[in-house]
C-alpha angles and dihedrals in degrees: 000000000000114000121209136200110227104194131071089060096189097043112137125219126222110226112192132182140161120267107190131170113272128022093350092064091057089048092047093054090049090051092047091049092051092049092051091047097052103029113087097193123069094246123181103265114188132190112202112210116203119231149240099055091209087069105029102029133231126287117245120251092244090056091052091047092051092049090051093050089049091052092241116160116222129214133178118241132190125215104235096184107057138310085235091063108065094179086066088073091079099052095084094052093091088061093061113139109246140142090231121104091210121064121184119193115202128184112243093239092068129099127201111233107179144007127270129192103280093186087071125056140176113296096198119084090237129025128175143144119263116256115263094236141005115256104181134042127254088247091058090048088053091053093047096049089047090051087063094042092252130136118233106275118245093220113107134182143174118251111246099242110017093039092220119157109248145163112263105301124156143180103254093207088100122029122167117196137179123199097340102136096161098045095089094054092046090049091051093047093048091049092050091052096045090045086070095042111114098201096082121074110251095237091054092044094052095049102035108023092111090053093047094049096044100074090046089054088049091052091048086054088055091240139116133221123252104219111221133191123278091249085086094056110012111203103227091175089072108019141042123215093224111157094339123111112285113260120239093236122022116202099208101165096194135042089233090062091058087067092059094071121054090213095053094044089051091052093049090054092043094055092046089053093050095074133359090227092056089049093049091049095047097042094044085093114073096228093059093041088054093046092052092047091052090052091051092046090052092052092049094048112109114250114235 
């Protein structure tokens, strides 16, 4: 059950995400447009731009213009894990400098779909949605926790889709934190150490290393995770919205998947229509340009 703090009525939240050259910059602009559309308070929205440019590329001028129009603050961020591990770019986002007590990291391939009560916010230091599936065995978890001198945590959960009992293990596409200034550095250090650990298959390590290291960083911080509902990080890779209530944040992963749901396709079109600069920034990547064209073709198709 999500717990909320009910005082500090005007407290702002810092929302931070990666904005990287290529498809991610289109996704980042779409996320920023959705945040500004549904949020009613002028929260601190931050786009973290990976450096160096020689490795991660340079954002286009239209992306920078769109972020400025959306009142999105930009920062530079270094990958402290490895330049061969792009997911590592996001780990430093929770260390963003902000006056806000609450920091929410969101993966770039997420779109906000509806409002929530912004005069309430997560009471727990760390809140996230359980992972959809388990990816490593209990024995490997034991080895990893022992590597950091930690006992196996007593906290257990059910994975979101497979409903397997697991140690704390979350999808790190949405992480809400409150007053956890050292969490980012612990997450980075844990990830560095596990990156060199030979006991995890390379394919699993590359895709899920950030998720595997996160609960260990939480344990090193002497905290636990508050597991929240999937409305905060809807797993489109396993579920469709259908006729259910729209989630708050929809984790779509690919532009093509936005076409699967009428509600997400409508939002893509809506945000592109709000401002020609937003549209140019979003459709500069071929996958989004194609998705928008398909929406328009469907609307223009004669009804029989």
